[in-house]
N, CA, C, O and the ligand as a Tripos MOL2 file, in Angstrom:
@<TRIPOS>MOLECULE
protein
  293   291    74     0     0
PROTEIN
NO_CHARGES

@<TRIPOS>ATOM
      1 N         -26.6840   21.4280  -11.4170 N.3       1 MET1
      2 CA        -26.3350   20.1850  -12.1210 C.3       1 MET1
      3 C         -24.8240   20.0190  -12.2460 C.2       1 MET1
      4 O         -24.2930   18.9260  -12.0500 O.2       1 MET1
      5 N         -24.1380   21.1120  -12.5740 N.am      2 LYS2
      6 CA        -22.6960   21.0090  -12.7960 C.3       2 LYS2
      7 C         -21.8980   20.5950  -11.5400 C.2       2 LYS2
      8 O         -21.0210   19.7360  -11.6270 O.2       2 LYS2
      9 N         -22.1990   21.2030  -10.3740 N.am      3 PRO3
     10 CA        -21.4410   20.7660   -9.1790 C.3       3 PRO3
     11 C         -21.6250   19.2780   -8.8800 C.2       3 PRO3
     12 O         -20.6950   18.6270   -8.4050 O.2       3 PRO3
     13 N         -22.8120   18.7340   -9.1530 N.am      4 LEU4
     14 CA        -23.0720   17.3170   -8.8920 C.3       4 LEU4
     15 C         -22.1840   16.4450   -9.7700 C.2       4 LEU4
     16 O         -21.6190   15.4580   -9.3000 O.2       4 LEU4
     17 N         -22.0630   16.8070  -11.0360 N.am      5 LEU5
     18 CA        -21.2370   16.0500  -11.9780 C.3       5 LEU5
     19 C         -19.7740   16.0540  -11.5270 C.2       5 LEU5
     20 O         -19.0950   15.0280  -11.5710 O.2       5 LEU5
     21 N         -19.3090   17.2140  -11.0970 N.am      6 THR6
     22 CA        -17.9310   17.3400  -10.6160 C.3       6 THR6
     23 C         -17.7040   16.4180   -9.4190 C.2       6 THR6
     24 O         -16.6710   15.7550   -9.3220 O.2       6 THR6
     25 N         -18.6770   16.3820   -8.5130 N.am      7 ALA7
     26 CA        -18.5610   15.5460   -7.3200 C.3       7 ALA7
     27 C         -18.4980   14.0700   -7.6990 C.2       7 ALA7
     28 O         -17.7420   13.3030   -7.1020 O.2       7 ALA7
     29 N         -19.2940   13.6740   -8.6920 N.am      8 LEU8
     30 CA        -19.2920   12.2780   -9.1420 C.3       8 LEU8
     31 C         -17.9420   11.8930   -9.7380 C.2       8 LEU8
     32 O         -17.4090   10.8230   -9.4440 O.2       8 LEU8
     33 N         -17.3930   12.7650  -10.5710 N.am      9 LEU9
     34 CA        -16.0950   12.5070  -11.1930 C.3       9 LEU9
     35 C         -15.0080   12.3970  -10.1360 C.2       9 LEU9
     36 O         -14.1280   11.5410  -10.2180 O.2       9 LEU9
     37 N         -15.0810   13.2650   -9.1520 N.am     10 LEU10
     38 CA        -14.0990   13.2900   -8.0830 C.3      10 LEU10
     39 C         -14.1370   11.9930   -7.2830 C.2      10 LEU10
     40 O         -13.0880   11.4340   -6.9650 O.2      10 LEU10
     41 N         -15.3460   11.5030   -6.9490 N.am     11 SER11
     42 CA        -15.4470   10.2880   -6.1530 C.3      11 SER11
     43 C         -14.9780    9.0710   -6.9450 C.2      11 SER11
     44 O         -14.4410    8.1320   -6.3580 O.2      11 SER11
     45 N         -15.1690    9.0660   -8.2740 N.am     12 ALA12
     46 CA        -14.6890    7.9650   -9.1120 C.3      12 ALA12
     47 C         -13.1580    7.9250   -9.1000 C.2      12 ALA12
     48 O         -12.5640    6.8480   -9.0360 O.2      12 ALA12
     49 N         -12.5300    9.0820   -9.1590 N.am     13 THR13
     50 CA        -11.0710    9.1730   -9.1200 C.3      13 THR13
     51 C         -10.5390    8.6560   -7.7940 C.2      13 THR13
     52 O          -9.5500    7.9240   -7.7680 O.2      13 THR13
     53 N         -11.1710    9.0210   -6.7150 N.am     14 VAL14
     54 CA        -10.7360    8.5920   -5.3880 C.3      14 VAL14
     55 C         -10.8290    7.0720   -5.2650 C.2      14 VAL14
     56 O          -9.9240    6.4500   -4.7080 O.2      14 VAL14
     57 N         -11.9030    6.4590   -5.7720 N.am     15 ALA15
     58 CA        -12.0880    5.0080   -5.6930 C.3      15 ALA15
     59 C         -10.9920    4.2760   -6.4530 C.2      15 ALA15
     60 O         -10.4680    3.2750   -5.9640 O.2      15 ALA15
     61 N         -10.6340    4.7570   -7.6430 N.am     16 THR16
     62 CA         -9.5870    4.1280   -8.4490 C.3      16 THR16
     63 C          -8.2500    4.1870   -7.7250 C.2      16 THR16
     64 O          -7.5030    3.2090   -7.7080 O.2      16 THR16
     65 N          -7.9530    5.3250   -7.1340 N.am     17 THR17
     66 CA         -6.6970    5.4990   -6.4110 C.3      17 THR17
     67 C          -6.6210    4.5390   -5.2290 C.2      17 THR17
     68 O          -5.5580    3.9830   -4.9520 O.2      17 THR17
     69 N          -7.7240    4.3390   -4.5390 N.am     18 ALA18
     70 CA         -7.7480    3.4610   -3.3680 C.3      18 ALA18
     71 C          -7.4150    2.0230   -3.7600 C.2      18 ALA18
     72 O          -6.7200    1.3270   -3.0190 O.2      18 ALA18
     73 N          -7.8970    1.5730   -4.9060 N.am     19 ILE19
     74 CA         -7.6120    0.2030   -5.3550 C.3      19 ILE19
     75 C          -6.1370    0.0690   -5.7310 C.2      19 ILE19
     76 O          -5.4950   -0.9220   -5.3810 O.2      19 ILE19
     77 N          -5.6040    1.0470   -6.4320 N.am     20 ALA20
     78 CA         -4.1980    1.0250   -6.8450 C.3      20 ALA20
     79 C          -3.2700    1.0720   -5.6460 C.2      20 ALA20
     80 O          -2.1550    0.5540   -5.7020 O.2      20 ALA20
     81 N          -3.7190    1.6880   -4.5630 N.am     21 ALA21
     82 CA         -2.8820    1.8520   -3.3890 C.3      21 ALA21
     83 C          -2.9640    0.6610   -2.4420 C.2      21 ALA21
     84 O          -2.3010    0.6480   -1.4050 O.2      21 ALA21
     85 N          -3.7780   -0.3470   -2.7910 N.am     22 TRP22
     86 CA         -3.9410   -1.4890   -1.9000 C.3      22 TRP22
     87 C          -2.6610   -2.3260   -1.8950 C.2      22 TRP22
     88 O          -2.1380   -2.6260   -2.9680 O.2      22 TRP22
     89 N          -2.1370   -2.7140   -0.7270 N.am     23 PRO23
     90 CA         -0.8520   -3.4310   -0.6770 C.3      23 PRO23
     91 C          -0.8780   -4.8010   -1.3570 C.2      23 PRO23
     92 O          -1.9180   -5.4570   -1.4220 O.2      23 PRO23
     93 N           0.2810   -5.2170   -1.8610 N.am     24 ILE24
     94 CA          0.4170   -6.5020   -2.5550 C.3      24 ILE24
     95 C           0.6840   -7.6360   -1.5700 C.2      24 ILE24
     96 O           0.6480   -8.8070   -1.9500 O.2      24 ILE24
     97 N           0.9500   -7.2990   -0.3120 N.am     25 ASN25
     98 CA          1.2840   -8.3200    0.6890 C.3      25 ASN25
     99 C           0.4130   -8.1440    1.9240 C.2      25 ASN25
    100 O          -0.1620   -7.0770    2.1360 O.2      25 ASN25
    101 N           0.3130   -9.2030    2.7490 N.am     26 ASP26
    102 CA         -0.3710   -9.0090    4.0310 C.3      26 ASP26
    103 C           0.4890   -9.4630    5.2050 C.2      26 ASP26
    104 O           0.0330   -9.5060    6.3480 O.2      26 ASP26
    105 N           1.7570   -9.8040    4.8990 N.am     27 ILE27
    106 CA          2.7190  -10.1320    5.9470 C.3      27 ILE27
    107 C           3.8620   -9.1200    5.8610 C.2      27 ILE27
    108 O           4.3800   -8.8530    4.7760 O.2      27 ILE27
    109 N           4.2460   -8.5700    6.9870 N.am     28 CYS28
    110 CA          5.3370   -7.5910    7.0200 C.3      28 CYS28
    111 C           6.6420   -8.2600    6.5550 C.2      28 CYS28
    112 O           7.0500   -9.2650    7.1370 O.2      28 CYS28
    113 N           7.3050   -7.7200    5.5150 N.am     29 PRO29
    114 CA          8.5240   -8.3550    4.9980 C.3      29 PRO29
    115 C           9.7150   -8.2380    5.9460 C.2      29 PRO29
    116 O          10.7030   -8.9540    5.7850 O.2      29 PRO29
    117 N           9.6360   -7.3610    6.9120 N.am     30 VAL30
    118 CA         10.7720   -7.1470    7.8200 C.3      30 VAL30
    119 C          10.7780   -8.1730    8.9510 C.2      30 VAL30
    120 O          11.8140   -8.7830    9.2130 O.2      30 VAL30
    121 N           9.6600   -8.3760    9.6210 N.am     31 ASP31
    122 CA          9.6410   -9.3230   10.7470 C.3      31 ASP31
    123 C           8.5140  -10.3590   10.6720 C.2      31 ASP31
    124 O           8.2380  -11.0420   11.6590 O.2      31 ASP31
    125 N           7.8630  -10.4820    9.5140 N.am     32 ASN32
    126 CA          6.8370  -11.5050    9.2670 C.3      32 ASN32
    127 C           5.6110  -11.4270   10.1790 C.2      32 ASN32
    128 O           4.9340  -12.4320   10.3910 O.2      32 ASN32
    129 N           5.3290  -10.2630   10.7090 N.am     33 LYS33
    130 CA          4.0930  -10.0810   11.4780 C.3      33 LYS33
    131 C           2.9870   -9.6720   10.5180 C.2      33 LYS33
    132 O           3.2490   -9.3920    9.3480 O.2      33 LYS33
    133 N           1.7560   -9.6360   11.0040 N.am     34 ALA34
    134 CA          0.6340   -9.2270   10.1520 C.3      34 ALA34
    135 C           0.7900   -7.7570    9.7700 C.2      34 ALA34
    136 O           0.9400   -6.8900   10.6310 O.2      34 ALA34
    137 N           0.7530   -7.4960    8.4730 N.am     35 ALA35
    138 CA          0.9200   -6.1230    7.9910 C.3      35 ALA35
    139 C          -0.3830   -5.3540    8.1150 C.2      35 ALA35
    140 O          -1.4670   -5.9270    8.0090 O.2      35 ALA35
    141 N          -0.2690   -4.0510    8.3380 N.am     36 ARG36
    142 CA         -1.4490   -3.1840    8.3860 C.3      36 ARG36
    143 C          -1.3410   -2.1720    7.2530 C.2      36 ARG36
    144 O          -0.3280   -1.4860    7.1230 O.2      36 ARG36
    145 N          -2.3810   -2.0810    6.4360 N.am     37 PRO37
    146 CA         -2.3240   -1.2250    5.2320 C.3      37 PRO37
    147 C          -2.0380    0.2470    5.5150 C.2      37 PRO37
    148 O          -1.6770    0.9790    4.5930 O.2      37 PRO37
    149 N          -2.1880    0.7040    6.7590 N.am     38 ILE38
    150 CA         -1.8930    2.1280    7.0200 C.3      38 ILE38
    151 C          -0.3960    2.4110    6.9230 C.2      38 ILE38
    152 O           0.0090    3.5350    6.6300 O.2      38 ILE38
    153 N           0.4370    1.3710    7.1750 N.am     39 TYR39
    154 CA          1.8860    1.5350    7.0160 C.3      39 TYR39
    155 C           2.2640    0.9480    5.6740 C.2      39 TYR39
    156 O           2.3780   -0.2710    5.5480 O.2      39 TYR39
    157 N           2.4630    1.7820    4.6690 N.am     40 ARG40
    158 CA          2.7790    1.2410    3.3600 C.3      40 ARG40
    159 C           3.7150    2.1530    2.5830 C.2      40 ARG40
    160 O           3.7830    3.3620    2.8050 O.2      40 ARG40
    161 N           4.4390    1.5150    1.6560 N.am     41 VAL41
    162 CA          5.4170    2.2100    0.8360 C.3      41 VAL41
    163 C           5.2030    1.7720   -0.6010 C.2      41 VAL41
    164 O           4.9250    0.6030   -0.8640 O.2      41 VAL41
    165 N           5.3320    2.7140   -1.5350 N.am     42 LYS42
    166 CA          5.1690    2.3850   -2.9420 C.3      42 LYS42
    167 C           6.4980    1.8610   -3.4860 C.2      42 LYS42
    168 O           7.5310    2.5130   -3.3390 O.2      42 LYS42
    169 N           6.4720    0.6930   -4.1080 N.am     43 THR43
    170 CA          7.6650    0.1320   -4.7420 C.3      43 THR43
    171 C           7.3570   -0.1050   -6.2200 C.2      43 THR43
    172 O           6.2440    0.1700   -6.6690 O.2      43 THR43
    173 N           8.3330   -0.6140   -6.9830 N.am     44 ASP44
    174 CA          8.1160   -0.9060   -8.4040 C.3      44 ASP44
    175 C           7.0530   -1.9880   -8.5890 C.2      44 ASP44
    176 O           6.3710   -2.0160   -9.6140 O.2      44 ASP44
    177 N           6.9060   -2.8870   -7.5950 N.am     45 ASP45
    178 CA          5.9290   -3.9720   -7.6930 C.3      45 ASP45
    179 C           4.5400   -3.5520   -7.2490 C.2      45 ASP45
    180 O           3.5620   -4.2480   -7.5240 O.2      45 ASP45
    181 N           4.4450   -2.4190   -6.5640 N.am     46 GLY46
    182 CA          3.1640   -1.9580   -6.0380 C.3      46 GLY46
    183 C           3.3350   -1.5380   -4.5900 C.2      46 GLY46
    184 O           4.4550   -1.3510   -4.1160 O.2      46 GLY46
    185 N           2.2190   -1.3900   -3.8880 N.am     47 MET47
    186 CA          2.2790   -0.9840   -2.4900 C.3      47 MET47
    187 C           2.7080   -2.1520   -1.6100 C.2      47 MET47
    188 O           2.1960   -3.2620   -1.7520 O.2      47 MET47
    189 N           3.6370   -1.9040   -0.7110 N.am     48 VAL48
    190 CA          4.0600   -2.9200    0.2430 C.3      48 VAL48
    191 C           3.6600   -2.4370    1.6360 C.2      48 VAL48
    192 O           3.9500   -1.3030    2.0170 O.2      48 VAL48
    193 N           2.9860   -3.3150    2.3960 N.am     49 ALA49
    194 CA          2.5080   -2.9500    3.7260 C.3      49 ALA49
    195 C           3.4170   -3.5120    4.8130 C.2      49 ALA49
    196 O           4.1030   -4.5140    4.6060 O.2      49 ALA49
    197 N           3.4160   -2.8580    5.9700 N.am     50 PHE50
    198 CA          4.2560   -3.2490    7.1030 C.3      50 PHE50
    199 C           3.4180   -3.2880    8.3660 C.2      50 PHE50
    200 O           2.2880   -2.8000    8.3860 O.2      50 PHE50
    201 N           3.9870   -3.8820    9.4450 N.am     51 CYS51
    202 CA          3.2260   -3.9670   10.6900 C.3      51 CYS51
    203 C           3.3290   -2.6810   11.5030 C.2      51 CYS51
    204 O           2.4400   -2.3710   12.2960 O.2      51 CYS51
    205 N           4.4170   -1.9320   11.3050 N.am     52 CYS52
    206 CA          4.6070   -0.7110   12.0910 C.3      52 CYS52
    207 C           5.5250    0.2440   11.3420 C.2      52 CYS52
    208 O           6.1300   -0.1350   10.3390 O.2      52 CYS52
    209 N           5.6320    1.4770   11.8180 N.am     53 SER53
    210 CA          6.4330    2.4870   11.1300 C.3      53 SER53
    211 C           7.9220    2.1680   11.2090 C.2      53 SER53
    212 O           8.6810    2.5740   10.3300 O.2      53 SER53
    213 N           8.3580    1.4420   12.2550 N.am     54 THR54
    214 CA          9.7740    1.0730   12.3850 C.3      54 THR54
    215 C          10.1880    0.1640   11.2360 C.2      54 THR54
    216 O          11.2430    0.3600   10.6320 O.2      54 THR54
    217 N           9.3490   -0.8390   10.9310 N.am     55 CYS55
    218 CA          9.6330   -1.7540    9.8250 C.3      55 CYS55
    219 C           9.5930   -1.0080    8.4950 C.2      55 CYS55
    220 O          10.4020   -1.2650    7.6030 O.2      55 CYS55
    221 N           8.6570   -0.0940    8.3740 N.am     56 MET56
    222 CA          8.5040    0.6800    7.1570 C.3      56 MET56
    223 C           9.7910    1.4750    6.8890 C.2      56 MET56
    224 O          10.2600    1.5430    5.7530 O.2      56 MET56
    225 N          10.3460    2.0660    7.9340 N.am     57 GLN57
    226 CA         11.5860    2.8400    7.7970 C.3      57 GLN57
    227 C          12.7640    1.9300    7.4920 C.2      57 GLN57
    228 O          13.6250    2.2910    6.6890 O.2      57 GLN57
    229 N          12.8220    0.7510    8.1170 N.am     58 ALA58
    230 CA         13.9090   -0.1960    7.8660 C.3      58 ALA58
    231 C          13.8990   -0.6280    6.3990 C.2      58 ALA58
    232 O          14.9490   -0.7240    5.7640 O.2      58 ALA58
    233 N          12.7090   -0.8860    5.8700 N.am     59 PHE59
    234 CA         12.5670   -1.2990    4.4750 C.3      59 PHE59
    235 C          12.9520   -0.1630    3.5290 C.2      59 PHE59
    236 O          13.6130   -0.3860    2.5150 O.2      59 PHE59
    237 N          12.5370    1.0440    3.8660 N.am     60 THR60
    238 CA         12.8310    2.2060    3.0230 C.3      60 THR60
    239 C          14.3400    2.4390    2.9250 C.2      60 THR60
    240 O          14.8430    2.8410    1.8760 O.2      60 THR60
    241 N          15.0650    2.1820    4.0290 N.am     61 ARG61
    242 CA         16.5140    2.3750    4.0220 C.3      61 ARG61
    243 C          17.2170    1.3730    3.1220 C.2      61 ARG61
    244 O          18.1440    1.7380    2.3990 O.2      61 ARG61
    245 N          16.7780    0.0810    3.1550 N.am     62 SER62
    246 CA         17.4400   -0.9330    2.3240 C.3      62 SER62
    247 C          16.4210   -1.9490    1.8060 C.2      62 SER62
    248 O          16.3040   -3.0480    2.3470 O.2      62 SER62
    249 N          15.6810   -1.5750    0.7530 N.am     63 PRO63
    250 CA         14.6100   -2.4360    0.2260 C.3      63 PRO63
    251 C          15.1140   -3.7840   -0.2900 C.2      63 PRO63
    252 O          14.3730   -4.7670   -0.2600 O.2      63 PRO63
    253 N          16.3780   -3.8480   -0.7710 N.am     64 GLY64
    254 CA         16.9080   -5.0890   -1.3200 C.3      64 GLY64
    255 C          17.1280   -6.1740   -0.2760 C.2      64 GLY64
    256 O          17.2990   -7.3430   -0.6200 O.2      64 GLY64
    257 N          17.1260   -5.7930    0.9910 N.am     65 LYS65
    258 CA         17.4130   -6.7120    2.0940 C.3      65 LYS65
    259 C          16.2310   -7.6200    2.4170 C.2      65 LYS65
    260 O          16.4040   -8.6850    3.0090 O.2      65 LYS65
    261 N          15.0420   -7.1980    2.0300 N.am     66 TYR66
    262 CA         13.8380   -7.9160    2.4220 C.3      66 TYR66
    263 C          13.0890   -8.4860    1.2300 C.2      66 TYR66
    264 O          13.0670   -7.8870    0.1550 O.2      66 TYR66
    265 N          12.4790   -9.6410    1.4250 N.am     67 THR67
    266 CA         11.6790  -10.2620    0.3760 C.3      67 THR67
    267 C          10.2050  -10.0580    0.6960 C.2      67 THR67
    268 O           9.7350  -10.4140    1.7760 O.2      67 THR67
    269 N           9.4910   -9.4820   -0.2520 N.am     68 VAL68
    270 CA          8.0570   -9.2520   -0.0560 C.3      68 VAL68
    271 C           7.2940  -10.4760   -0.5380 C.2      68 VAL68
    272 O           7.3890  -10.8540   -1.7050 O.2      68 VAL68
    273 N           6.5370  -11.0930    0.3600 N.am     69 LYS69
    274 CA          5.6920  -12.2300   -0.0320 C.3      69 LYS69
    275 C           4.3570  -11.6930   -0.5020 C.2      69 LYS69
    276 O           3.6090  -11.1010    0.2750 O.2      69 LYS69
    277 N           4.0590  -11.8980   -1.7760 N.am     70 ARG70
    278 CA          2.7570  -11.4490   -2.3030 C.3      70 ARG70
    279 C           1.6540  -12.3140   -1.7300 C.2      70 ARG70
    280 O           1.8130  -13.5250   -1.5770 O.2      70 ARG70
    281 N           0.5310  -11.6830   -1.4130 N.am     71 LYS71
    282 CA         -0.6020  -12.4640   -0.9210 C.3      71 LYS71
    283 C          -1.2780  -13.1990   -2.0800 C.2      71 LYS71
    284 O          -1.1680  -12.7880   -3.2350 O.2      71 LYS71
    285 N          -1.9690  -14.2750   -1.7640 N.am     72 ALA72
    286 CA         -2.6640  -15.0550   -2.7830 C.3      72 ALA72
    287 C          -3.7290  -14.2060   -3.4570 C.2      72 ALA72
    288 O          -4.4650  -13.4830   -2.7860 O.2      72 ALA72
    289 N          -3.8130  -14.2890   -4.7530 N.am     73 GLN73
    290 CA         -4.7750  -13.4650   -5.5090 C.3      73 GLN73
    291 C          -6.1780  -14.0350   -5.3960 C.2      73 GLN73
    292 O          -7.1180  -13.4790   -5.9640 O.2      73 GLN73
    293 ZN          7.1400   -5.4970   10.8040 Zn       74 ZN74
@<TRIPOS>BOND
     1     1     2 1
     2     2     3 1
     3     3     4 2
     4     3     5 am
     5     5     6 1
     6     6     7 1
     7     7     8 2
     8     7     9 am
     9     9    10 1
    10    10    11 1
    11    11    12 2
    12    11    13 am
    13    13    14 1
    14    14    15 1
    15    15    16 2
    16    15    17 am
    17    17    18 1
    18    18    19 1
    19    19    20 2
    20    19    21 am
    21    21    22 1
    22    22    23 1
    23    23    24 2
    24    23    25 am
    25    25    26 1
    26    26    27 1
    27    27    28 2
    28    27    29 am
    29    29    30 1
    30    30    31 1
    31    31    32 2
    32    31    33 am
    33    33    34 1
    34    34    35 1
    35    35    36 2
    36    35    37 am
    37    37    38 1
    38    38    39 1
    39    39    40 2
    40    39    41 am
    41    41    42 1
    42    42    43 1
    43    43    44 2
    44    43    45 am
    45    45    46 1
    46    46    47 1
    47    47    48 2
    48    47    49 am
    49    49    50 1
    50    50    51 1
    51    51    52 2
    52    51    53 am
    53    53    54 1
    54    54    55 1
    55    55    56 2
    56    55    57 am
    57    57    58 1
    58    58    59 1
    59    59    60 2
    60    59    61 am
    61    61    62 1
    62    62    63 1
    63    63    64 2
    64    63    65 am
    65    65    66 1
    66    66    67 1
    67    67    68 2
    68    67    69 am
    69    69    70 1
    70    70    71 1
    71    71    72 2
    72    71    73 am
    73    73    74 1
    74    74    75 1
    75    75    76 2
    76    75    77 am
    77    77    78 1
    78    78    79 1
    79    79    80 2
    80    79    81 am
    81    81    82 1
    82    82    83 1
    83    83    84 2
    84    83    85 am
    85    85    86 1
    86    86    87 1
    87    87    88 2
    88    87    89 am
    89    89    90 1
    90    90    91 1
    91    91    92 2
    92    91    93 am
    93    93    94 1
    94    94    95 1
    95    95    96 2
    96    95    97 am
    97    97    98 1
    98    98    99 1
    99    99   100 2
   100    99   101 am
   101   101   102 1
   102   102   103 1
   103   103   104 2
   104   103   105 am
   105   105   106 1
   106   106   107 1
   107   107   108 2
   108   107   109 am
   109   109   110 1
   110   110   111 1
   111   111   112 2
   112   111   113 am
   113   113   114 1
   114   114   115 1
   115   115   116 2
   116   115   117 am
   117   117   118 1
   118   118   119 1
   119   119   120 2
   120   119   121 am
   121   121   122 1
   122   122   123 1
   123   123   124 2
   124   123   125 am
   125   125   126 1
   126   126   127 1
   127   127   128 2
   128   127   129 am
   129   129   130 1
   130   130   131 1
   131   131   132 2
   132   131   133 am
   133   133   134 1
   134   134   135 1
   135   135   136 2
   136   135   137 am
   137   137   138 1
   138   138   139 1
   139   139   140 2
   140   139   141 am
   141   141   142 1
   142   142   143 1
   143   143   144 2
   144   143   145 am
   145   145   146 1
   146   146   147 1
   147   147   148 2
   148   147   149 am
   149   149   150 1
   150   150   151 1
   151   151   152 2
   152   151   153 am
   153   153   154 1
   154   154   155 1
   155   155   156 2
   156   155   157 am
   157   157   158 1
   158   158   159 1
   159   159   160 2
   160   159   161 am
   161   161   162 1
   162   162   163 1
   163   163   164 2
   164   163   165 am
   165   165   166 1
   166   166   167 1
   167   167   168 2
   168   167   169 am
   169   169   170 1
   170   170   171 1
   171   171   172 2
   172   171   173 am
   173   173   174 1
   174   174   175 1
   175   175   176 2
   176   175   177 am
   177   177   178 1
   178   178   179 1
   179   179   180 2
   180   179   181 am
   181   181   182 1
   182   182   183 1
   183   183   184 2
   184   183   185 am
   185   185   186 1
   186   186   187 1
   187   187   188 2
   188   187   189 am
   189   189   190 1
   190   190   191 1
   191   191   192 2
   192   191   193 am
   193   193   194 1
   194   194   195 1
   195   195   196 2
   196   195   197 am
   197   197   198 1
   198   198   199 1
   199   199   200 2
   200   199   201 am
   201   201   202 1
   202   202   203 1
   203   203   204 2
   204   203   205 am
   205   205   206 1
   206   206   207 1
   207   207   208 2
   208   207   209 am
   209   209   210 1
   210   210   211 1
   211   211   212 2
   212   211   213 am
   213   213   214 1
   214   214   215 1
   215   215   216 2
   216   215   217 am
   217   217   218 1
   218   218   219 1
   219   219   220 2
   220   219   221 am
   221   221   222 1
   222   222   223 1
   223   223   224 2
   224   223   225 am
   225   225   226 1
   226   226   227 1
   227   227   228 2
   228   227   229 am
   229   229   230 1
   230   230   231 1
   231   231   232 2
   232   231   233 am
   233   233   234 1
   234   234   235 1
   235   235   236 2
   236   235   237 am
   237   237   238 1
   238   238   239 1
   239   239   240 2
   240   239   241 am
   241   241   242 1
   242   242   243 1
   243   243   244 2
   244   243   245 am
   245   245   246 1
   246   246   247 1
   247   247   248 2
   248   247   249 am
   249   249   250 1
   250   250   251 1
   251   251   252 2
   252   251   253 am
   253   253   254 1
   254   254   255 1
   255   255   256 2
   256   255   257 am
   257   257   258 1
   258   258   259 1
   259   259   260 2
   260   259   261 am
   261   261   262 1
   262   262   263 1
   263   263   264 2
   264   263   265 am
   265   265   266 1
   266   266   267 1
   267   267   268 2
   268   267   269 am
   269   269   270 1
   270   270   271 1
   271   271   272 2
   272   271   273 am
   273   273   274 1
   274   274   275 1
   275   275   276 2
   276   275   277 am
   277   277   278 1
   278   278   279 1
   279   279   280 2
   280   279   281 am
   281   281   282 1
   282   282   283 1
   283   283   284 2
   284   283   285 am
   285   285   286 1
   286   286   287 1
   287   287   288 2
   288   287   289 am
   289   289   290 1
   290   290   291 1
   291   291   292 2
@<TRIPOS>SUBSTRUCTURE
     1 MET1         2 RESIDUE 1 A MET
     2 LYS2         6 RESIDUE 1 A LYS
     3 PRO3        10 RESIDUE 1 A PRO
     4 LEU4        14 RESIDUE 1 A LEU
     5 LEU5        18 RESIDUE 1 A LEU
     6 THR6        22 RESIDUE 1 A THR
     7 ALA7        26 RESIDUE 1 A ALA
     8 LEU8        30 RESIDUE 1 A LEU
     9 LEU9        34 RESIDUE 1 A LEU
    10 LEU10       38 RESIDUE 1 A LEU
    11 SER11       42 RESIDUE 1 A SER
    12 ALA12       46 RESIDUE 1 A ALA
    13 THR13       50 RESIDUE 1 A THR
    14 VAL14       54 RESIDUE 1 A VAL
    15 ALA15       58 RESIDUE 1 A ALA
    16 THR16       62 RESIDUE 1 A THR
    17 THR17       66 RESIDUE 1 A THR
    18 ALA18       70 RESIDUE 1 A ALA
    19 ILE19       74 RESIDUE 1 A ILE
    20 ALA20       78 RESIDUE 1 A ALA
    21 ALA21       82 RESIDUE 1 A ALA
    22 TRP22       86 RESIDUE 1 A TRP
    23 PRO23       90 RESIDUE 1 A PRO
    24 ILE24       94 RESIDUE 1 A ILE
    25 ASN25       98 RESIDUE 1 A ASN
    26 ASP26      102 RESIDUE 1 A ASP
    27 ILE27      106 RESIDUE 1 A ILE
    28 CYS28      110 RESIDUE 1 A CYS
    29 PRO29      114 RESIDUE 1 A PRO
    30 VAL30      118 RESIDUE 1 A VAL
    31 ASP31      122 RESIDUE 1 A ASP
    32 ASN32      126 RESIDUE 1 A ASN
    33 LYS33      130 RESIDUE 1 A LYS
    34 ALA34      134 RESIDUE 1 A ALA
    35 ALA35      138 RESIDUE 1 A ALA
    36 ARG36      142 RESIDUE 1 A ARG
    37 PRO37      146 RESIDUE 1 A PRO
    38 ILE38      150 RESIDUE 1 A ILE
    39 TYR39      154 RESIDUE 1 A TYR
    40 ARG40      158 RESIDUE 1 A ARG
    41 VAL41      162 RESIDUE 1 A VAL
    42 LYS42      166 RESIDUE 1 A LYS
    43 THR43      170 RESIDUE 1 A THR
    44 ASP44      174 RESIDUE 1 A ASP
    45 ASP45      178 RESIDUE 1 A ASP
    46 GLY46      182 RESIDUE 1 A GLY
    47 MET47      186 RESIDUE 1 A MET
    48 VAL48      190 RESIDUE 1 A VAL
    49 ALA49      194 RESIDUE 1 A ALA
    50 PHE50      198 RESIDUE 1 A PHE
    51 CYS51      202 RESIDUE 1 A CYS
    52 CYS52      206 RESIDUE 1 A CYS
    53 SER53      210 RESIDUE 1 A SER
    54 THR54      214 RESIDUE 1 A THR
    55 CYS55      218 RESIDUE 1 A CYS
    56 MET56      222 RESIDUE 1 A MET
    57 GLN57      226 RESIDUE 1 A GLN
    58 ALA58      230 RESIDUE 1 A ALA
    59 PHE59      234 RESIDUE 1 A PHE
    60 THR60      238 RESIDUE 1 A THR
    61 ARG61      242 RESIDUE 1 A ARG
    62 SER62      246 RESIDUE 1 A SER
    63 PRO63      250 RESIDUE 1 A PRO
    64 GLY64      254 RESIDUE 1 A GLY
    65 LYS65      258 RESIDUE 1 A LYS
    66 TYR66      262 RESIDUE 1 A TYR
    67 THR67      266 RESIDUE 1 A THR
    68 VAL68      270 RESIDUE 1 A VAL
    69 LYS69      274 RESIDUE 1 A LYS
    70 ARG70      278 RESIDUE 1 A ARG
    71 LYS71      282 RESIDUE 1 A LYS
    72 ALA72      286 RESIDUE 1 A ALA
    73 GLN73      290 RESIDUE 1 A GLN
    74 ZN74       293 GROUP 0 **** ****
């Protein structure tokens, strides 16, 4: 019984983390292409997604240079 309870608690934690990690945008702020959630960076506003790792690195170097367009809620 105890291992089952632990597994349930663990899966609940994972689900909550996945929602919190969901990006706030769906357009890459660097070159305005479609963003893919696998390329993402945590900012003060939440997760920001990019189209590729190159854009992700460009944003990480100078985040103030780019404007993140939030997707419609
Ligand atoms: Zn991009």
